[in-house]
PyMOL CGO cylinders between C-alpha atoms (Angstrom):
from pymol import cmd
from pymol.cgo import CYLINDER

trace = [
    CYLINDER, -48.44, 12.09, 32.71, -50.55, 11.95, 29.31, 0.3, 1, 1, 1, 1, 1, 1,
    CYLINDER, -50.55, 11.95, 29.31, -53.01, 9.03, 28.94, 0.3, 1, 1, 1, 1, 1, 1,
    CYLINDER, -53.01, 9.03, 28.94, -51.89, 6.54, 26.34, 0.3, 1, 1, 1, 1, 1, 1,
    CYLINDER, -51.89, 6.54, 26.34, -55.01, 4.29, 26.70, 0.3, 1, 1, 1, 1, 1, 1,
    CYLINDER, -55.01, 4.29, 26.70, -56.23, 2.17, 23.75, 0.3, 1, 1, 1, 1, 1, 1,
    CYLINDER, -56.23, 2.17, 23.75, -58.71, 3.76, 21.53, 0.3, 1, 1, 1, 1, 1, 1,
    CYLINDER, -58.71, 3.76, 21.53, -61.16, 0.93, 22.70, 0.3, 1, 1, 1, 1, 1, 1,
    CYLINDER, -61.16, 0.93, 22.70, -60.85, 2.08, 26.21, 0.3, 1, 1, 1, 1, 1, 1,
    CYLINDER, -60.85, 2.08, 26.21, -62.25, 5.45, 25.20, 0.3, 1, 1, 1, 1, 1, 1,
    CYLINDER, -62.25, 5.45, 25.20, -65.66, 3.98, 24.97, 0.3, 1, 1, 1, 1, 1, 1,
    CYLINDER, -65.66, 3.98, 24.97, -65.72, 3.78, 28.75, 0.3, 1, 1, 1, 1, 1, 1,
    CYLINDER, -65.72, 3.78, 28.75, -66.07, 7.44, 28.65, 0.3, 1, 1, 1, 1, 1, 1,
    CYLINDER, -66.07, 7.44, 28.65, -69.34, 9.59, 28.59, 0.3, 1, 1, 1, 1, 1, 1,
    CYLINDER, -69.34, 9.59, 28.59, -70.44, 10.04, 24.72, 0.3, 1, 1, 1, 1, 1, 1,
    CYLINDER, -70.44, 10.04, 24.72, -72.42, 13.26, 25.25, 0.3, 1, 1, 1, 1, 1, 1,
    CYLINDER, -72.42, 13.26, 25.25, -72.15, 15.92, 28.25, 0.3, 1, 1, 1, 1, 1, 1,
    CYLINDER, -72.15, 15.92, 28.25, -75.20, 17.70, 29.88, 0.3, 1, 1, 1, 1, 1, 1,
    CYLINDER, -75.20, 17.70, 29.88, -74.53, 20.83, 27.93, 0.3, 1, 1, 1, 1, 1, 1,
    CYLINDER, -74.53, 20.83, 27.93, -74.50, 19.12, 24.42, 0.3, 1, 1, 1, 1, 1, 1,
    CYLINDER, -74.50, 19.12, 24.42, -77.80, 17.23, 25.37, 0.3, 1, 1, 1, 1, 1, 1,
    CYLINDER, -77.80, 17.23, 25.37, -79.13, 20.66, 26.49, 0.3, 1, 1, 1, 1, 1, 1,
    CYLINDER, -79.13, 20.66, 26.49, -78.30, 22.28, 22.93, 0.3, 1, 1, 1, 1, 1, 1,
    CYLINDER, -78.30, 22.28, 22.93, -80.03, 19.24, 21.12, 0.3, 1, 1, 1, 1, 1, 1,
    CYLINDER, -80.03, 19.24, 21.12, -83.05, 19.22, 23.01, 0.3, 1, 1, 1, 1, 1, 1,
    CYLINDER, -83.05, 19.22, 23.01, -83.75, 23.20, 23.18, 0.3, 1, 1, 1, 1, 1, 1,
    CYLINDER, -83.75, 23.20, 23.18, -82.19, 24.39, 19.83, 0.3, 1, 1, 1, 1, 1, 1,
    CYLINDER, -82.19, 24.39, 19.83, -81.28, 21.49, 17.24, 0.3, 1, 1, 1, 1, 1, 1,
    CYLINDER, -81.28, 21.49, 17.24, -84.59, 19.86, 17.63, 0.3, 1, 1, 1, 1, 1, 1,
    CYLINDER, -84.59, 19.86, 17.63, -86.69, 22.98, 18.28, 0.3, 1, 1, 1, 1, 1, 1,
    CYLINDER, -86.69, 22.98, 18.28, -89.70, 23.36, 15.72, 0.3, 1, 1, 1, 1, 1, 1,
    CYLINDER, -89.70, 23.36, 15.72, -88.12, 26.62, 14.35, 0.3, 1, 1, 1, 1, 1, 1,
    CYLINDER, -88.12, 26.62, 14.35, -85.15, 24.84, 13.24, 0.3, 1, 1, 1, 1, 1, 1,
    CYLINDER, -85.15, 24.84, 13.24, -87.07, 22.06, 11.43, 0.3, 1, 1, 1, 1, 1, 1,
    CYLINDER, -87.07, 22.06, 11.43, -89.37, 24.38, 9.76, 0.3, 1, 1, 1, 1, 1, 1,
    CYLINDER, -89.37, 24.38, 9.76, -87.25, 27.06, 7.86, 0.3, 1, 1, 1, 1, 1, 1,
    CYLINDER, -87.25, 27.06, 7.86, -85.19, 28.74, 10.60, 0.3, 1, 1, 1, 1, 1, 1,
    CYLINDER, -85.19, 28.74, 10.60, -83.22, 31.39, 9.05, 0.3, 1, 1, 1, 1, 1, 1,
    CYLINDER, -83.22, 31.39, 9.05, -79.60, 30.55, 7.74, 0.3, 1, 1, 1, 1, 1, 1,
    CYLINDER, -79.60, 30.55, 7.74, -77.76, 33.12, 9.81, 0.3, 1, 1, 1, 1, 1, 1,
    CYLINDER, -77.76, 33.12, 9.81, -79.44, 31.67, 13.08, 0.3, 1, 1, 1, 1, 1, 1,
    CYLINDER, -79.44, 31.67, 13.08, -78.68, 28.08, 12.05, 0.3, 1, 1, 1, 1, 1, 1,
    CYLINDER, -78.68, 28.08, 12.05, -75.23, 29.03, 11.60, 0.3, 1, 1, 1, 1, 1, 1,
    CYLINDER, -75.23, 29.03, 11.60, -74.97, 30.71, 14.71, 0.3, 1, 1, 1, 1, 1, 1,
    CYLINDER, -74.97, 30.71, 14.71, -76.62, 27.88, 16.61, 0.3, 1, 1, 1, 1, 1, 1,
    CYLINDER, -76.62, 27.88, 16.61, -74.04, 25.31, 14.61, 0.3, 1, 1, 1, 1, 1, 1,
    CYLINDER, -74.04, 25.31, 14.61, -71.03, 27.49, 15.79, 0.3, 1, 1, 1, 1, 1, 1,
    CYLINDER, -71.03, 27.49, 15.79, -72.42, 27.59, 19.45, 0.3, 1, 1, 1, 1, 1, 1,
    CYLINDER, -72.42, 27.59, 19.45, -73.05, 23.81, 19.73, 0.3, 1, 1, 1, 1, 1, 1,
    CYLINDER, -73.05, 23.81, 19.73, -69.37, 23.16, 17.92, 0.3, 1, 1, 1, 1, 1, 1,
    CYLINDER, -69.37, 23.16, 17.92, -67.54, 25.17, 20.49, 0.3, 1, 1, 1, 1, 1, 1,
    CYLINDER, -67.54, 25.17, 20.49, -69.61, 24.00, 23.62, 0.3, 1, 1, 1, 1, 1, 1,
    CYLINDER, -69.61, 24.00, 23.62, -68.56, 20.34, 22.09, 0.3, 1, 1, 1, 1, 1, 1,
    CYLINDER, -68.56, 20.34, 22.09, -65.06, 21.69, 21.94, 0.3, 1, 1, 1, 1, 1, 1,
    CYLINDER, -65.06, 21.69, 21.94, -65.00, 22.97, 25.47, 0.3, 1, 1, 1, 1, 1, 1,
    CYLINDER, -65.00, 22.97, 25.47, -66.64, 20.01, 27.03, 0.3, 1, 1, 1, 1, 1, 1,
    CYLINDER, -66.64, 20.01, 27.03, -64.40, 17.56, 25.19, 0.3, 1, 1, 1, 1, 1, 1,
    CYLINDER, -64.40, 17.56, 25.19, -61.87, 17.83, 28.09, 0.3, 1, 1, 1, 1, 1, 1,
    CYLINDER, -61.87, 17.83, 28.09, -64.63, 17.14, 30.58, 0.3, 1, 1, 1, 1, 1, 1,
    CYLINDER, -64.63, 17.14, 30.58, -65.40, 14.10, 28.87, 0.3, 1, 1, 1, 1, 1, 1,
    CYLINDER, -65.40, 14.10, 28.87, -61.78, 12.60, 28.74, 0.3, 1, 1, 1, 1, 1, 1,
    CYLINDER, -61.78, 12.60, 28.74, -59.64, 13.87, 31.73, 0.3, 1, 1, 1, 1, 1, 1,
    CYLINDER, -59.64, 13.87, 31.73, -56.39, 12.89, 31.74, 0.3, 1, 1, 1, 1, 1, 1,
    CYLINDER, -56.39, 12.89, 31.74, -55.57, 10.13, 34.09, 0.3, 1, 1, 1, 1, 1, 1,
    CYLINDER, -55.57, 10.13, 34.09, -52.62, 9.64, 36.43, 0.3, 1, 1, 1, 1, 1, 1,
    CYLINDER, -52.62, 9.64, 36.43, -50.19, 6.60, 36.14, 0.3, 1, 1, 1, 1, 1, 1,
    CYLINDER, -50.19, 6.60, 36.14, -51.77, 5.21, 39.23, 0.3, 1, 1, 1, 1, 1, 1,
    CYLINDER, -51.77, 5.21, 39.23, -55.14, 5.43, 38.03, 0.3, 1, 1, 1, 1, 1, 1,
    CYLINDER, -55.14, 5.43, 38.03, -54.36, 3.91, 34.73, 0.3, 1, 1, 1, 1, 1, 1,
    CYLINDER, -54.36, 3.91, 34.73, -52.63, 0.94, 36.89, 0.3, 1, 1, 1, 1, 1, 1,
    CYLINDER, -52.63, 0.94, 36.89, -55.76, 0.48, 38.63, 0.3, 1, 1, 1, 1, 1, 1,
    CYLINDER, -55.76, 0.48, 38.63, -57.86, 0.43, 35.45, 0.3, 1, 1, 1, 1, 1, 1,
    CYLINDER, -57.86, 0.43, 35.45, -55.33, -2.06, 33.70, 0.3, 1, 1, 1, 1, 1, 1,
    CYLINDER, -55.33, -2.06, 33.70, -55.73, -4.31, 36.67, 0.3, 1, 1, 1, 1, 1, 1,
    CYLINDER, -55.73, -4.31, 36.67, -59.64, -4.05, 36.33, 0.3, 1, 1, 1, 1, 1, 1,
    CYLINDER, -59.64, -4.05, 36.33, -59.83, -4.54, 32.66, 0.3, 1, 1, 1, 1, 1, 1,
    CYLINDER, -59.83, -4.54, 32.66, -57.65, -7.63, 33.17, 0.3, 1, 1, 1, 1, 1, 1,
    CYLINDER, -57.65, -7.63, 33.17, -60.57, -9.39, 34.96, 0.3, 1, 1, 1, 1, 1, 1,
    CYLINDER, -60.57, -9.39, 34.96, -62.66, -8.92, 31.90, 0.3, 1, 1, 1, 1, 1, 1,
    CYLINDER, -62.66, -8.92, 31.90, -62.33, -10.54, 28.40, 0.3, 1, 1, 1, 1, 1, 1,
    CYLINDER, -62.33, -10.54, 28.40, -60.41, -7.51, 27.03, 0.3, 1, 1, 1, 1, 1, 1,
    CYLINDER, -60.41, -7.51, 27.03, -56.99, -9.09, 27.80, 0.3, 1, 1, 1, 1, 1, 1,
    CYLINDER, -56.99, -9.09, 27.80, -55.36, -7.45, 25.07, 0.3, 1, 1, 1, 1, 1, 1,
    CYLINDER, -55.36, -7.45, 25.07, -56.36, -3.97, 25.98, 0.3, 1, 1, 1, 1, 1, 1,
    CYLINDER, -56.36, -3.97, 25.98, -55.38, -4.72, 29.64, 0.3, 1, 1, 1, 1, 1, 1,
    CYLINDER, -55.38, -4.72, 29.64, -52.05, -5.95, 28.38, 0.3, 1, 1, 1, 1, 1, 1,
    CYLINDER, -52.05, -5.95, 28.38, -51.39, -2.58, 26.46, 0.3, 1, 1, 1, 1, 1, 1,
    CYLINDER, -51.39, -2.58, 26.46, -52.41, -0.38, 29.48, 0.3, 1, 1, 1, 1, 1, 1,
    CYLINDER, -52.41, -0.38, 29.48, -50.32, -2.24, 32.21, 0.3, 1, 1, 1, 1, 1, 1,
    CYLINDER, -50.32, -2.24, 32.21, -47.15, -2.36, 29.85, 0.3, 1, 1, 1, 1, 1, 1,
    CYLINDER, -47.15, -2.36, 29.85, -47.55, 1.39, 29.13, 0.3, 1, 1, 1, 1, 1, 1,
    CYLINDER, -47.55, 1.39, 29.13, -47.96, 2.08, 32.86, 0.3, 1, 1, 1, 1, 1, 1,
    CYLINDER, -47.96, 2.08, 32.86, -44.83, -0.19, 33.71, 0.3, 1, 1, 1, 1, 1, 1,
    CYLINDER, -44.83, -0.19, 33.71, -42.86, 1.77, 31.28, 0.3, 1, 1, 1, 1, 1, 1,
    CYLINDER, -42.86, 1.77, 31.28, -43.72, 5.20, 32.61, 0.3, 1, 1, 1, 1, 1, 1,
    CYLINDER, -43.72, 5.20, 32.61, -43.05, 3.88, 36.27, 0.3, 1, 1, 1, 1, 1, 1,
    CYLINDER, -43.05, 3.88, 36.27, -39.68, 2.76, 34.84, 0.3, 1, 1, 1, 1, 1, 1,
    CYLINDER, -39.68, 2.76, 34.84, -39.06, 6.27, 33.28, 0.3, 1, 1, 1, 1, 1, 1,
    CYLINDER, -39.06, 6.27, 33.28, -39.95, 7.84, 36.74, 0.3, 1, 1, 1, 1, 1, 1,
    CYLINDER, -39.95, 7.84, 36.74, -38.13, 5.27, 38.62, 0.3, 1, 1, 1, 1, 1, 1,
    CYLINDER, -38.13, 5.27, 38.62, -41.22, 4.90, 40.65, 0.3, 1, 1, 1, 1, 1, 1,
    CYLINDER, -41.22, 4.90, 40.65, -40.37, 1.56, 42.78, 0.3, 1, 1, 1, 1, 1, 1,
    CYLINDER, -40.37, 1.56, 42.78, -43.76, 1.04, 44.17, 0.3, 1, 1, 1, 1, 1, 1,
    CYLINDER, -43.76, 1.04, 44.17, -45.58, 1.41, 40.69, 0.3, 1, 1, 1, 1, 1, 1,
    CYLINDER, -45.58, 1.41, 40.69, -42.91, -0.88, 39.05, 0.3, 1, 1, 1, 1, 1, 1,
    CYLINDER, -42.91, -0.88, 39.05, -43.70, -3.57, 42.04, 0.3, 1, 1, 1, 1, 1, 1,
    CYLINDER, -43.70, -3.57, 42.04, -47.38, -3.23, 41.23, 0.3, 1, 1, 1, 1, 1, 1,
    CYLINDER, -47.38, -3.23, 41.23, -47.39, -2.99, 37.58, 0.3, 1, 1, 1, 1, 1, 1,
    CYLINDER, -47.39, -2.99, 37.58, -44.76, -5.84, 37.20, 0.3, 1, 1, 1, 1, 1, 1,
    CYLINDER, -44.76, -5.84, 37.20, -46.65, -8.23, 39.16, 0.3, 1, 1, 1, 1, 1, 1,
    CYLINDER, -46.65, -8.23, 39.16, -49.87, -7.20, 37.60, 0.3, 1, 1, 1, 1, 1, 1,
    CYLINDER, -49.87, -7.20, 37.60, -48.56, -7.87, 34.23, 0.3, 1, 1, 1, 1, 1, 1,
    CYLINDER, -48.56, -7.87, 34.23, -47.05, -11.18, 35.22, 0.3, 1, 1, 1, 1, 1, 1,
    CYLINDER, -47.05, -11.18, 35.22, -50.32, -12.30, 36.66, 0.3, 1, 1, 1, 1, 1, 1,
    CYLINDER, -50.32, -12.30, 36.66, -52.00, -11.73, 33.19, 0.3, 1, 1, 1, 1, 1, 1,
    CYLINDER, -52.00, -11.73, 33.19, -49.35, -13.54, 31.31, 0.3, 1, 1, 1, 1, 1, 1,
    CYLINDER, -49.35, -13.54, 31.31, -49.71, -16.60, 33.38, 0.3, 1, 1, 1, 1, 1, 1,
    CYLINDER, -49.71, -16.60, 33.38, -53.25, -16.65, 33.42, 0.3, 1, 1, 1, 1, 1, 1,
    CYLINDER, -53.25, -16.65, 33.42, -55.37, -19.49, 31.94, 0.3, 1, 1, 1, 1, 1, 1,
    CYLINDER, -55.37, -19.49, 31.94, -57.47, -17.19, 30.23, 0.3, 1, 1, 1, 1, 1, 1,
    CYLINDER, -57.47, -17.19, 30.23, -54.48, -15.33, 28.49, 0.3, 1, 1, 1, 1, 1, 1,
    CYLINDER, -54.48, -15.33, 28.49, -52.49, -18.56, 27.76, 0.3, 1, 1, 1, 1, 1, 1,
    CYLINDER, -52.49, -18.56, 27.76, -55.82, -19.99, 25.95, 0.3, 1, 1, 1, 1, 1, 1,
    CYLINDER, -55.82, -19.99, 25.95, -55.38, -17.24, 23.47, 0.3, 1, 1, 1, 1, 1, 1,
    CYLINDER, -55.38, -17.24, 23.47, -51.98, -18.39, 22.65, 0.3, 1, 1, 1, 1, 1, 1,
    CYLINDER, -51.98, -18.39, 22.65, -50.38, -21.24, 20.79, 0.3, 1, 1, 1, 1, 1, 1,
    CYLINDER, -50.38, -21.24, 20.79, -47.02, -22.89, 21.25, 0.3, 1, 1, 1, 1, 1, 1,
    CYLINDER, -47.02, -22.89, 21.25, -44.13, -21.86, 21.33, 0.3, 1, 1, 1, 1, 1, 1,
    CYLINDER, -44.13, -21.86, 21.33, -45.94, -18.50, 22.47, 0.3, 1, 1, 1, 1, 1, 1,
    CYLINDER, -45.94, -18.50, 22.47, -47.20, -20.06, 25.63, 0.3, 1, 1, 1, 1, 1, 1,
    CYLINDER, -47.20, -20.06, 25.63, -43.68, -21.01, 27.01, 0.3, 1, 1, 1, 1, 1, 1,
    CYLINDER, -43.68, -21.01, 27.01, -42.58, -17.54, 26.02, 0.3, 1, 1, 1, 1, 1, 1,
    CYLINDER, -42.58, -17.54, 26.02, -45.13, -15.93, 27.96, 0.3, 1, 1, 1, 1, 1, 1,
    CYLINDER, -45.13, -15.93, 27.96, -44.54, -18.00, 31.04, 0.3, 1, 1, 1, 1, 1, 1,
    CYLINDER, -44.54, -18.00, 31.04, -41.06, -16.98, 30.69, 0.3, 1, 1, 1, 1, 1, 1,
    CYLINDER, -41.06, -16.98, 30.69, -42.01, -13.51, 30.49, 0.3, 1, 1, 1, 1, 1, 1,
    CYLINDER, -42.01, -13.51, 30.49, -44.20, -13.90, 33.62, 0.3, 1, 1, 1, 1, 1, 1,
    CYLINDER, -44.20, -13.90, 33.62, -41.17, -15.27, 35.67, 0.3, 1, 1, 1, 1, 1, 1,
    CYLINDER, -41.17, -15.27, 35.67, -38.96, -12.31, 34.53, 0.3, 1, 1, 1, 1, 1, 1,
    CYLINDER, -38.96, -12.31, 34.53, -41.77, -9.87, 35.68, 0.3, 1, 1, 1, 1, 1, 1,
    CYLINDER, -41.77, -9.87, 35.68, -42.36, -11.58, 38.84, 0.3, 1, 1, 1, 1, 1, 1,
    CYLINDER, -42.36, -11.58, 38.84, -38.61, -11.37, 39.81, 0.3, 1, 1, 1, 1, 1, 1,
    CYLINDER, -38.61, -11.37, 39.81, -38.49, -7.63, 38.87, 0.3, 1, 1, 1, 1, 1, 1,
    CYLINDER, -38.49, -7.63, 38.87, -41.31, -7.37, 41.24, 0.3, 1, 1, 1, 1, 1, 1,
    CYLINDER, -41.31, -7.37, 41.24, -39.64, -8.99, 43.75, 0.3, 1, 1, 1, 1, 1, 1,
    CYLINDER, -39.64, -8.99, 43.75, -36.76, -6.89, 43.49, 0.3, 1, 1, 1, 1, 1, 1,
    CYLINDER, -36.76, -6.89, 43.49, -38.68, -3.97, 43.80, 0.3, 1, 1, 1, 1, 1, 1,
    CYLINDER, -38.68, -3.97, 43.80, -40.46, -4.88, 46.89, 0.3, 1, 1, 1, 1, 1, 1,
    CYLINDER, -40.46, -4.88, 46.89, -37.19, -5.92, 48.49, 0.3, 1, 1, 1, 1, 1, 1,
    CYLINDER, -37.19, -5.92, 48.49, -36.17, -2.36, 48.04, 0.3, 1, 1, 1, 1, 1, 1,
    CYLINDER, -36.17, -2.36, 48.04, -39.03, -1.12, 49.77, 0.3, 1, 1, 1, 1, 1, 1,
    CYLINDER, -39.03, -1.12, 49.77, -38.56, -3.48, 52.76, 0.3, 1, 1, 1, 1, 1, 1,
    CYLINDER, -38.56, -3.48, 52.76, -41.80, -5.52, 51.83, 0.3, 1, 1, 1, 1, 1, 1,
    CYLINDER, -41.80, -5.52, 51.83, -40.44, -9.02, 52.23, 0.3, 1, 1, 1, 1, 1, 1,
    CYLINDER, -40.44, -9.02, 52.23, -44.01, -10.41, 52.45, 0.3, 1, 1, 1, 1, 1, 1,
    CYLINDER, -44.01, -10.41, 52.45, -44.81, -9.08, 49.14, 0.3, 1, 1, 1, 1, 1, 1,
    CYLINDER, -44.81, -9.08, 49.14, -41.30, -9.82, 47.94, 0.3, 1, 1, 1, 1, 1, 1,
    CYLINDER, -41.30, -9.82, 47.94, -41.94, -13.47, 48.50, 0.3, 1, 1, 1, 1, 1, 1,
    CYLINDER, -41.94, -13.47, 48.50, -45.40, -13.61, 47.12, 0.3, 1, 1, 1, 1, 1, 1,
    CYLINDER, -45.40, -13.61, 47.12, -43.69, -12.28, 43.83, 0.3, 1, 1, 1, 1, 1, 1,
    CYLINDER, -43.69, -12.28, 43.83, -41.17, -15.12, 44.15, 0.3, 1, 1, 1, 1, 1, 1,
    CYLINDER, -41.17, -15.12, 44.15, -43.85, -17.84, 44.52, 0.3, 1, 1, 1, 1, 1, 1,
    CYLINDER, -43.85, -17.84, 44.52, -45.38, -16.41, 41.22, 0.3, 1, 1, 1, 1, 1, 1,
    CYLINDER, -45.38, -16.41, 41.22, -41.99, -16.52, 39.51, 0.3, 1, 1, 1, 1, 1, 1,
    CYLINDER, -41.99, -16.52, 39.51, -41.22, -20.15, 40.84, 0.3, 1, 1, 1, 1, 1, 1,
    CYLINDER, -41.22, -20.15, 40.84, -44.61, -21.36, 39.38, 0.3, 1, 1, 1, 1, 1, 1,
    CYLINDER, -44.61, -21.36, 39.38, -43.91, -19.43, 35.99, 0.3, 1, 1, 1, 1, 1, 1,
    CYLINDER, -43.91, -19.43, 35.99, -40.54, -21.16, 35.80, 0.3, 1, 1, 1, 1, 1, 1,
    CYLINDER, -40.54, -21.16, 35.80, -42.17, -24.57, 36.59, 0.3, 1, 1, 1, 1, 1, 1,
    CYLINDER, -42.17, -24.57, 36.59, -44.76, -23.93, 33.89, 0.3, 1, 1, 1, 1, 1, 1,
    CYLINDER, -44.76, -23.93, 33.89, -42.27, -23.13, 31.44, 0.3, 1, 1, 1, 1, 1, 1,
    CYLINDER, -42.27, -23.13, 31.44, -40.31, -26.61, 32.21, 0.3, 1, 1, 1, 1, 1, 1,
    CYLINDER, -40.31, -26.61, 32.21, -37.59, -24.88, 34.11, 0.3, 1, 1, 1, 1, 1, 1,
    CYLINDER, -37.59, -24.88, 34.11, -37.43, -26.80, 37.26, 0.3, 1, 1, 1, 1, 1, 1,
    CYLINDER, -37.43, -26.80, 37.26, -34.12, -25.64, 38.55, 0.3, 1, 1, 1, 1, 1, 1,
    CYLINDER, -34.12, -25.64, 38.55, -34.93, -21.97, 38.41, 0.3, 1, 1, 1, 1, 1, 1,
    CYLINDER, -34.93, -21.97, 38.41, -38.59, -22.61, 39.90, 0.3, 1, 1, 1, 1, 1, 1,
    CYLINDER, -38.59, -22.61, 39.90, -36.92, -24.62, 42.75, 0.3, 1, 1, 1, 1, 1, 1,
    CYLINDER, -36.92, -24.62, 42.75, -34.25, -22.09, 43.63, 0.3, 1, 1, 1, 1, 1, 1,
    CYLINDER, -34.25, -22.09, 43.63, -36.80, -19.23, 43.85, 0.3, 1, 1, 1, 1, 1, 1,
    CYLINDER, -36.80, -19.23, 43.85, -39.25, -21.17, 45.47, 0.3, 1, 1, 1, 1, 1, 1,
    CYLINDER, -39.25, -21.17, 45.47, -36.50, -21.97, 48.27, 0.3, 1, 1, 1, 1, 1, 1,
    CYLINDER, -36.50, -21.97, 48.27, -35.85, -18.05, 48.58, 0.3, 1, 1, 1, 1, 1, 1,
    CYLINDER, -35.85, -18.05, 48.58, -39.50, -17.39, 49.13, 0.3, 1, 1, 1, 1, 1, 1,
    CYLINDER, -39.50, -17.39, 49.13, -39.71, -20.22, 51.89, 0.3, 1, 1, 1, 1, 1, 1,
    CYLINDER, -39.71, -20.22, 51.89, -36.67, -18.64, 54.05, 0.3, 1, 1, 1, 1, 1, 1,
    CYLINDER, -36.67, -18.64, 54.05, -38.60, -15.23, 53.65, 0.3, 1, 1, 1, 1, 1, 1,
    CYLINDER, -38.60, -15.23, 53.65, -41.75, -16.68, 54.86, 0.3, 1, 1, 1, 1, 1, 1,
    CYLINDER, -41.75, -16.68, 54.86, -40.09, -17.69, 58.14, 0.3, 1, 1, 1, 1, 1, 1,
    CYLINDER, -40.09, -17.69, 58.14, -38.98, -14.14, 58.87, 0.3, 1, 1, 1, 1, 1, 1,
    CYLINDER, -38.98, -14.14, 58.87, -40.59, -12.36, 61.66, 0.3, 1, 1, 1, 1, 1, 1,
    CYLINDER, -40.59, -12.36, 61.66, -40.89, -9.17, 59.51, 0.3, 1, 1, 1, 1, 1, 1,
    CYLINDER, -40.89, -9.17, 59.51, -42.78, -11.16, 57.25, 0.3, 1, 1, 1, 1, 1, 1,
    CYLINDER, -42.78, -11.16, 57.25, -45.10, -12.60, 60.08, 0.3, 1, 1, 1, 1, 1, 1,
    CYLINDER, -45.10, -12.60, 60.08, -45.51, -9.22, 61.20, 0.3, 1, 1, 1, 1, 1, 1,
    CYLINDER, -45.51, -9.22, 61.20, -47.10, -7.99, 57.81, 0.3, 1, 1, 1, 1, 1, 1,
    CYLINDER, -47.10, -7.99, 57.81, -50.10, -10.01, 58.69, 0.3, 1, 1, 1, 1, 1, 1,
    CYLINDER, -50.10, -10.01, 58.69, -52.42, -9.14, 55.56, 0.3, 1, 1, 1, 1, 1, 1,
    CYLINDER, -52.42, -9.14, 55.56, -49.48, -9.72, 53.41, 0.3, 1, 1, 1, 1, 1, 1,
    CYLINDER, -49.48, -9.72, 53.41, -48.23, -12.74, 55.11, 0.3, 1, 1, 1, 1, 1, 1,
    CYLINDER, -48.23, -12.74, 55.11, -51.82, -14.40, 55.13, 0.3, 1, 1, 1, 1, 1, 1,
    CYLINDER, -51.82, -14.40, 55.13, -51.83, -13.82, 51.16, 0.3, 1, 1, 1, 1, 1, 1,
    CYLINDER, -51.83, -13.82, 51.16, -48.17, -15.47, 51.09, 0.3, 1, 1, 1, 1, 1, 1,
    CYLINDER, -48.17, -15.47, 51.09, -49.50, -18.40, 53.28, 0.3, 1, 1, 1, 1, 1, 1,
    CYLINDER, -49.50, -18.40, 53.28, -52.46, -18.86, 50.69, 0.3, 1, 1, 1, 1, 1, 1,
    CYLINDER, -52.46, -18.86, 50.69, -50.28, -18.55, 47.74, 0.3, 1, 1, 1, 1, 1, 1,
    CYLINDER, -50.28, -18.55, 47.74, -47.93, -21.31, 49.04, 0.3, 1, 1, 1, 1, 1, 1,
    CYLINDER, -47.93, -21.31, 49.04, -50.50, -23.74, 49.81, 0.3, 1, 1, 1, 1, 1, 1,
    CYLINDER, -50.50, -23.74, 49.81, -51.94, -23.07, 46.51, 0.3, 1, 1, 1, 1, 1, 1,
    CYLINDER, -51.94, -23.07, 46.51, -48.72, -23.92, 44.55, 0.3, 1, 1, 1, 1, 1, 1,
    CYLINDER, -48.72, -23.92, 44.55, -47.98, -26.65, 47.16, 0.3, 1, 1, 1, 1, 1, 1,
    CYLINDER, -47.98, -26.65, 47.16, -47.02, -28.92, 43.89, 0.3, 1, 1, 1, 1, 1, 1,
    CYLINDER, -47.02, -28.92, 43.89, -43.93, -26.63, 43.76, 0.3, 1, 1, 1, 1, 1, 1,
    CYLINDER, -43.93, -26.63, 43.76, -42.44, -28.26, 47.06, 0.3, 1, 1, 1, 1, 1, 1,
    CYLINDER, -42.44, -28.26, 47.06, -43.42, -31.64, 45.70, 0.3, 1, 1, 1, 1, 1, 1,
    CYLINDER, -43.42, -31.64, 45.70, -41.69, -31.34, 42.47, 0.3, 1, 1, 1, 1, 1, 1,
    CYLINDER, -41.69, -31.34, 42.47, -38.69, -29.80, 44.05, 0.3, 1, 1, 1, 1, 1, 1,
    CYLINDER, -38.69, -29.80, 44.05, -38.48, -32.56, 46.82, 0.3, 1, 1, 1, 1, 1, 1,
    CYLINDER, -38.48, -32.56, 46.82, -38.32, -34.96, 44.18, 0.3, 1, 1, 1, 1, 1, 1,
    CYLINDER, -38.32, -34.96, 44.18, -35.58, -33.18, 42.19, 0.3, 1, 1, 1, 1, 1, 1,
    CYLINDER, -35.58, -33.18, 42.19, -33.28, -33.44, 44.88, 0.3, 1, 1, 1, 1, 1, 1,
    CYLINDER, -33.28, -33.44, 44.88, -30.46, -35.91, 44.21, 0.3, 1, 1, 1, 1, 1, 1,
    CYLINDER, -30.46, -35.91, 44.21, -30.47, -38.93, 46.55, 0.3, 1, 1, 1, 1, 1, 1,
]
cmd.load_cgo(trace, "trace")
């Protein structure tokens, strides 16, 4: 698919190709050019450089696949350019949805949810936008969990549900937070989840990190 990267991200691409540098060093900066090169020769050199620039433009800005732009978006999300990351991840998610790429939907939804729930992103917002983005994060986590369920990856499904439960809690929605966290706990006990060792380890760390969910949900139980 054609890249729809924000204009700012194009700065990551090289500004000048080796061919352009060669023409600049050997022709445009040549003594003859600076001391009266005939107009016809100057025109020819200009056209040559112009054509070369056009031909090398594609080399400077190759079309990135959706999977490549997903990785780019996830990487940019770790920097200070959070709005750029949001644009890339949102566009990538839409492309995965258009092509019904379940694995892509699972990953992009999870990545965008993590961005919306992150403290760095939330610090840029003011109420009620903070709560709205926690709710959006919860929705995206659930979407990711559903996609992982379709892919028969229960450990990753459970991790997405833990994220959703935490996002619900941060938006003061205790009931859906506890229901979703209970679903993740049930999945964590399945043999298939424990067999997916790497994903299970990630899930275990996540559940320990959000252990306050268990406490809140226990207190929310009727006496």
